[in-house]
C-alpha positions in Angstrom: 4.5 19.2 45.1 6.8 17.2 42.6 9.6 18.6 40.7 11.9 16.3 38.6 13.6 15.7 35.3 11.5 13.2 33.3 14.5 11.1 33.0 14.5 10.5 36.8 11.6 8.1 35.9 13.1 4.8 34.4 11.9 4.1 30.9 9.8 0.9 30.8 9.8 -1.2 27.4 6.1 -1.4 26.1 5.7 -5.3 25.7 3.4 -5.4 22.6 5.4 -2.5 20.8 8.9 -3.1 20.3 11.0 0.0 20.2 8.4 1.8 22.3 9.2 2.9 26.0 7.0 4.8 28.5 7.8 6.8 31.6 5.0 7.3 34.3 6.3 10.7 35.3 3.2 11.9 37.3 0.4 9.6 38.7 -1.1 7.9 41.6 2.1 7.1 43.2 2.5 11.0 43.3 -1.0 11.5 44.8 -2.2 12.9 41.5 -6.0 12.7 41.9 -7.4 12.9 38.3 -4.7 12.4 35.8 -1.4 10.6 34.8 1.4 12.0 32.7 3.3 9.9 30.5 6.5 10.6 28.4 6.5 8.1 25.5 9.5 7.4 23.1 9.2 5.7 19.8 12.6 4.6 18.1 12.9 5.2 14.4 10.7 2.6 12.4 8.6 1.7 15.3 5.1 2.5 16.4 2.6 2.3 19.4 -0.2 -0.4 19.1 -2.9 0.6 17.0 -5.6 0.7 19.5 -8.5 2.5 21.4 -9.5 3.4 24.7 -12.8 4.5 26.5 -10.9 7.6 27.7 -9.4 10.7 25.9 -5.5 11.2 25.4 -4.0 14.7 25.3 -0.8 14.4 23.6 2.3 17.1 23.1 4.9 16.2 20.7 8.4 17.2 22.2 10.8 15.9 19.6 11.0 13.9 16.4 8.8 13.5 13.4 6.0 10.9 13.2 2.5 10.2 12.2 -0.9 9.7 14.0 -3.1 7.0 12.3 -6.9 7.5 12.7 -9.5 4.9 12.6 -10.0 5.2 9.0 -6.3 4.3 8.4 -5.3 8.0 7.4 -2.0 9.3 8.7 -1.5 13.1 9.9 2.1 14.0 10.1 3.2 15.4 13.6 6.3 16.9 14.7 7.8 18.9 17.7 5.0 21.4 18.8 2.2 19.6 17.5 -0.6 18.8 19.6 -3.2 15.7 19.4 -6.3 15.2 21.0 -7.7 11.5 20.9 -11.2 11.5 22.0 -12.7 8.5 24.0 -13.0 5.2 21.8 -10.9 6.8 18.9 -8.8 4.1 17.2 -5.3 5.4 17.0 -1.5 4.9 16.7 1.8 6.9 16.8 4.3 6.0 14.0 7.8 7.3 14.0 8.4 8.5 10.4 11.8 10.2 11.0 15.3 9.1 11.7 15.3 10.3 15.4 13.3 9.3 18.3 9.8 10.5 18.6 9.3 11.7 22.1 5.8 12.8 23.4 3.9 13.9 26.5 0.4 11.9 26.7 -1.9 13.0 29.7 -4.6 10.3 30.5 -7.4 10.3 33.4 -7.0 7.6 35.9 -9.1 4.7 35.0 
């Protein structure tokens, strides 16, 4: 069992997305056999890469206000309490549309 505060895991900058950090708070290093949990922070005016993966993402917005862009380029506003399911191979990106940090949990399967 692991019990910790998310800030016990160092925030790592995401090279292809200035203003974005990621914390791998639960993963293989914790002997989690199937999934990894990440806490991602997006600074105001910044965004994650607009990309796709062959695996699903399950997201819970913790703080801030942002938008999720889909494959058609449409954006849907998200805020604290919003949940997002990104199916496998769906193009997506998370954009901070507020003046505070957009923080969310993102759970993915180990690949």
